[in-house]
N, C-alpha and C positions, 0 to 999 in steps of 0.2 A: 454546484459552490451555491450555498445559502447567500435569502439578498440582503443576509447582510458581509459581506464579505464588500469592499473595498481594495482599488490600487494607494497607500494615503495617500507614500513619496515617490519622490525618485530624488538617485544624487547624479552627478556623469561630471567624472574627473579626467585631464585631458580626453581629451574626444574630441578628433579632429582641430577645429576654432575655439571648441569652450574648453577654457585652463579651471573651474567650479559652475556649480550649479546647482541647484536644492531645489526644489518645486514640490510644493503638496498639492495634494487636489481633497477636490470632495466631492461626497456623493450629487448623482445628476448632472446634468450638461458641462461640459469644462471642453470650448470654445477657444483657437491658439490660431493667434493671427499675427503677422508683423508681413511686412515688408519683400517681395521676393527675394529669394538672396540671405536672407538677414539670417537661414539659418531653420529655419519651423519644421525642417529636415529631420536636426541633429534629433531630437527628442525622441521623434518615433524612431528614429536609426537604435535612439540607445536600449530605451524597450522591446526590441527587437532584437537585438546582440544579448541584451536578459533572457527574455524568451527564448537562447534558445541558436540563434540564426548564423549562423559563421560567422566565421574574422581570422582578419590579417593584420597586421600591421602596418597596415598608414591609417588604418582608422586610428591608429594613436597621437596623438599633435605635439606636432614638429620640435623635438628638445627633451621632450619630459620622457621617460622609461618606461615608461606600460599608460592605459587609459584604465580608470576604477570607476566600474555603473556601479550601481545599489535600487530595487527596487521592493519599496515593504505593503504586504497586507495587510489585511487587520479584515477578525467578524468571523464571521459563524462560518468554519471551511463543511463541503460536503462532505459526505462521507463514502463519496469515490477518490475524492485527496487523501486522507483521512488515513483510508486503506491505503495508496498507494504514499504516500510520507510514512508509513506506518512500515511495507516492506521494505521501507531504505535504512529500517528506525531515525530514522529525520524527527524532530521534535516535531509540537502539531500543533501550541496550544492557543492559539489567540493573535497570537503575530505567524506571519512569514518573513523573513529575511531572506533575498535573492539576491545574491551579486558575481557577481565575472569582471573578471579580472584579466585587459589583455596587455600582452609585454611586444616590447617593439623589436625583437625582436622574429612576434609574429605566435610565443606560444599564449595560450590559454587557457583561464584555469574558472571551476565552477565552485556554487556555495549552493545553501540551505540551510536557515540556519547556522555560519556559518562552523558546518559541515564538508565538506571537500565533494560533491556528486561527480555525473558526465555528464555528459555536451545532455546524449540523450534521455538521461535523466530530467536533465533542464526541462527540456524539449516537453515531457511528458507532461513535468509540474506545471509550465507555460502553457498548457497547449487546455486547462483547469483552469486558468486564473485570467486571462487575458486573450479577448483575439483578433483580433489586424487585419484592418478589410482598407485594403489601397494597394499598395509595389508592394509586400512584402508577401512569399512564396504561403507559411503555412499557416492560414488558414481553419479553424475546421468545416467553416460551411462548405470550405470545396471536401471532404471526407463525407466515402458512403455508410458509411458509421451513420455518422453525424445527421447528414441529411432523411435517415433511415427514421432516425431516432427521433428531431424532426420532424414525420409524417407521425408519427404514431402515437407521438405528445398534441401534437395538432387536435387529431381526429379521439382523447382522450381513449385509445386503443392501449394501455395498462394490462389493464385484466388482462382481454381476453392477448401481450405478448406472453405474461408469463402463465396461459394457460398451454401458446404453444413449446415454452420454452423446458417445463416438465412436464410439460407428454416426452419431447426433446430428449430428455437426459433420461426417459422412465424405457423408452428404446433403445434410445444405447449399454445402457447399464443389460438390459439383457441381451443384448446381443452382444454383446463381450463376454460377458459370462460364458454363456451357448458357447461365443467362438470358443473361449480356452477348453472348456468340455470335448472340442471334438477334434482338439489341433492333439490333444493326450494322447490321441488309439485307444487302440484295444486295451480296455486295460484287464485283460487274464494274466496278462502275466506279470504284472505291478502286487495282482490282490493277492497271487498265491505266492511274489518276493516279500510283501508284508506281513502273511499271513506266520509267513518261517521263523520271520524276524523275531515279530509277538508268543509265540509255542516257546521261541523261543529264549526267552524274555521273562513268559511265563514261571517258567517252570525254574529260571533264578530267584524267584521269588523275590524281586526283590520291594525294602520300604524302605520311607527315608528315615524311620525311628533304626532299622540293623543299618542301614546303610554308618549315621552318625558314632551308633555304638561299636559296630567293627573298628572306625578310626578314631577312637576313643583310646579300644582294646591295644590294634598294633601303636599306639605312640609310649601304653604303658606298657607294650611286653619289649620296644623293640630301649627303652630307655630301667629296666630294671636294674640296674645293676646299680647307677646311679638314685634311679627312690629309695632302694634299699642302703645304702652311703647313706645319701639322707638324712631316713630316718634314723638309723643306726648314729647318727655325730646328732643328729637333735635329741632324741633320745637320751644324755647322754647329758646334755648341757642341762634338760627337764627335771633330769629324777632323781640322778647317778654320785655321789660327790659329797662332798662336803659344802662345797660353792654350789649347789645345784640349785634351781631353783625353785623344788619342793617342796627342798629342805628351810631352804629361806621362805620359804611360805610362810612355812608350820607356824619357824620362830616368831616371825613378825606377826602371828596372831592370838601363839601365848603370851607374846607382851601389849598386845592390843585386848588382853579379856583381863589380864591384870590392873592396864591402865583401866578399864569403862567399871572398872569398880571403884573406882575414885570421883570415876566421872561421866556417869550415863548419858554423856554428851557425846561419846567418844563409841556407844552404840552403834549407830549407821554402822560408821567405817569401819569396826571387827563386823559390823555382819556381813558385808561386802567384799572382804577381806578372804572367808569360809568358803565364799560363796564361790569365788576363784581360785579357794585352795582344791576342794570340790567337785570343780571345773577341772581341774587339771591334771589331781584324781583319775579321772574318766579318758580325760584326753591319755592321759595315758597307757587305759586299759584300750585304748581302738588305734591306737601306735602302734602300738606292739602284736591286733587282729592285724593290725596290716600288712606289718613285716614278718608276720610268721601263712599270711594268705605269698608275698612274691617266695620267700624261701621254698612255698610245695607244690608251688606252679610247674604241672605236667607240660615238657618239654610238648608232646605230644599235642597240646592245645596251641602255639604259639604255628606252630607245624602247617596243620589246620585252618587259624586264622589266615597265617600264608597263604594259602591253597584258595582258599573264598576271596580272598580279594584279589587275586590274581586275576582270577579270572574273571571279579567287577570289574580291573582294568582291561581285562582286553575283552569285557565289548562297550566300554566303550570307550574302547577305539572303534570299535568298528562301524558307534554307532558316530563317531566322529565329535563323541562330547564330552566333558565331563561326569565323571565315577559319580558326584549325586544330581547330577542331570536327567543321567538314568529311567525314572521313574514318570518326567517326565517324556520318555524320548516313545517309553510307553501311551499314554494317554494323547503324543499326538502321532503317530501308526496310526493307533485305532479309529482317533479322526481323518485320516483320510479312507483307512479300507472301508470308514463306513460310508467317507465321500462314494468311495472310489461302488460299492455296494448300491446303491440312493441315485450312480449315474445317470441311467436312463432314467428313472420317474425323470430325476429335474432337471433332463435334456428336453422331456415331452411340455414338460411346466412348463421351463421355457421358450419352447418352438409356440404353447400357445398366448402367454404374458411377451410376447417378439409382439405377432400377431399383431393382440391387440392395443399392444403401445402404437403400432404402425400407426391400425387404424381411427385412433386419436386422435396423435399427430396428422392425419393427412387431412382430418374433419374442421382440427383448429386451427391448424395452418389454412386450409380455404376455408374458414373463415373471416381467419385474417388481412389474406390473399382480398378479398372482398370489398373487409373491411377499408382494406388500402387502398381498392382500389376507389370506390364512394368518395373517401377522405378528401384522395388526390386531384380529383376532380373540384371540391372546395376550396383545399388551396387553390389551386392553376388560378381561378377566376381571382380570387382575391389580391393572389398576387400582380397577375398581371390585370387585374386595374390600379395595383396602389403603380409598376413601373410606366406602365400609361399617364399618371398621376405626376410623375415624375418627374416628366421631357420624355420621354418615347416612347411614341405613340403608336408602333409597330410592332412597341415589344409583349412577343410570347415565353409563358411562362410555363413550363408541361410538368407533369410527377411522372421518369417511367419505369414504370416494372414486369422486369423481366423472373423469367424461372433459372431461379438458380440450379447447378449442377448436380446438387448435393441438396439436398434440405437440413435447413441449421435448426439453432435453439434459438434462434433468430428470426422463423417462419421459409418459407421458400422461396420468398418472393428475393432481384435483387432489385435495390430504390438508388436511383438517380435525381437529380432535378437536371430541366434541360433550360434555356435557352436561346431566344432567337431576339436581334434589334430590332433586325432590318428584314421589310416580308415578302427579300428573294432570298433570304437563306437560311432553311433550315437548324431548328432545335437543336444544338450543342449541349455539349456538358460544363456545367459551370461550370470547371475548371479551367473551361476553351475559349472563356472570353475576353479575348484580346482584348478590351480598354481597359486599365484602369478606373478610367471613371465610371463605364456601367457595370462594370462590376460594382464595386462599392453603388450604387442606386441597385444593383439587384439583390447585396445583399441587406439596403440596407429592406428593401421589400419586404424579403425571406421577417426579417425582424420582427415587422412590422404587425407583419401577416399572425406571425408569431409565437406573435406578446408571451411571458408568461408562461412560456415553454421553455425558451435553451438554460443550459444551466450557465456557464462559465459568464463575471456577473461584469466587467469589464470589458465594451465594445473602444475600439480605436477607429473610426475611419479620414481615411486621405486618400486625395482630393473627388470626396462626395461631390461638388460643385463645378465640377469640368462642365466645361459645356454647358450649362444650365443658370439660368435667372428670370428675373421678372414674379410670377402665381408662380412657376416650376418651387426656385425657391424660397420663395412661403412656403410649398407642397415640402421643399424637402428639413426645412427648420421644425413646423409639426410636428411632424413625424419623429424628428431626433426628437422631441419636447415627452412625446406621444411615450418612447420604450424609455426614456430618463426617468419617469419616475416608474418604472421598479429597475433600473438598471444605470450602471457605472459609463456614463461618454466621454473619450473624451473624441474631442473633430475638430480638425484641421483644414480651417477654413479659405478662401478668396469672398464670401457670398454675407454681402451684410445684414439678410437677410434671416443669417442664418447664424451669421456671430450675434446678431442679437437676440437672442434665443438662449442663449446660456447663461447660465446661477454663474458661471465662472466664467474670466475671460482672462489669458492668455497670452499678452502678448511676449515677440520674441523678437532684436531688436541686435544689429552689427555695428558695430563700435572699434574704432584705431586706434589702440592704445600702445605711446610709448613704438608706432609703427609697429607693435602685432595685432590682427584683428581679433577680438575679440566678443564672440554671441554673452547677448547677456537677457532674461525674462524679468520677469512686472507686470504682476494683477496689477489689472484696473479695477477704479476704482467707477461713477456714473460718470462722470466728470470726462474722466478719463479718456471711456470708454465712448463718449459722446463724439469725442474726436476722433479718438483712431475710424467708430462707422462714417463719421462725413465721412473721413478720406478714403476711404470702404465702395463709398456712393461715389466715387468719383470724381469730388466735387473740388473746387479753387479751396489752399491752403486760406484757413479762416470765413470760408467762405458763409454764411446766415444760413444760405438754404439749404443746403447740406447736413449744416448743425441739428437745423430743424425737423428733417428725414431723421434726424438719428434718433433726433428723442419723441420724434414718436413710434420708431422702429421698435424704442423701452418703452414706450410706454409710458413714455415723462412731459 
């Protein structure tokens, strides 16, 4: 995703306790706050559904027929997403609109730019737009492929990765061709059969020009009676009888000649009529010759023509093609024979090419593995240090590289991120971290360490502040601001320090209207932010001290 891509808006209708909610977002860090139970999670739930989370009828607001959710993204989209959209024949100009409709009977439909798509396609698109960290199951950082890409981007190993991929492609292409040639078995019988077929076709002396001529002659012979009768009728209309065209034309020519002597302006008309008379005389001669050729046709010629066409049709059936494709069959069989004839030489060349390609791959894959080991150690130190800053003093982060069972286009390593948050527990895969808060902070540490390398433009953090406060909360806020310089961030928080770091502050509140609960969202101005952050600091309502602290955090 390009750096300019942004989540511009979310619309939520009839989801849980929300009747209708329109939210707009800006670049940078947006913080979401509110009292416990106010419905902050509704916004993230809606976004999760728009990214492909599983839905059921209990999500639809009581009394509503359906819940309708939509999210608009704008900006320059990364080639990987554009390619995915093109594969599914989806429009992808300046805006991308995702929509999800969940019916009260449990059915769900998804759309991209108003085109229906499958839930799997929605997930694939969403994974390239938003990365969610918290209570959801689909964030990309848990995927090994993303972890490998982050390590390679962190270490600036792109050129080496490309060389490994190219070497792998050359190796596999040579292996596939060699396997195909060897699977064909002994070609001697096939070559003998091909020579027999080519000899048979060669004796037939087939050319495209002859085929066209034969088709034309056969068509004329098959309709000789109709051609003769038609020519005779045309000749009668044109050249015989009192009212024939030739007689009428001669009379008109004589009349115009007389008139042209009175007015020379008719000279050009007379010239054209006289030319027509000459052309008609020539046509009469050629039509007579054609008619005589039809009547003089030797029946033996027709039989020879039929026999020739019959032989060619038999050859076409034998080669399972149209008669007109027989010259192409000759070329195809000749090419196959030439290939088989040089099979041994090609196999020898491929074996050498295969060996060279495998050595090239092993060399480059080895270089990549060594570079990954080195850069992995640097990434481990960077992320472990940030985790400790984020209130996880015993945290250890490791980059595990293990050999793949089969070499791949990405190299010979299986890359996986491991983390331990307690001194007595060995590092485990990141996807198995149990605590949502720990996982969120680990994800934050990874994002900070790899800032500028990841491709997903919008990050969503939930429960990132679980179990922390004071100095650590200030560090979390500072790191979020750092990432927000290049990425768009939505962060649900209970910490005043984090809330004060936002460029945009969204306040979620719940109210009861005519006996029905409704969730409302408000963008806070400067004065309102002071009041909300003062509340988050735990001060009494109207506390001057809490407000003063809030103003200090906001830098005002």
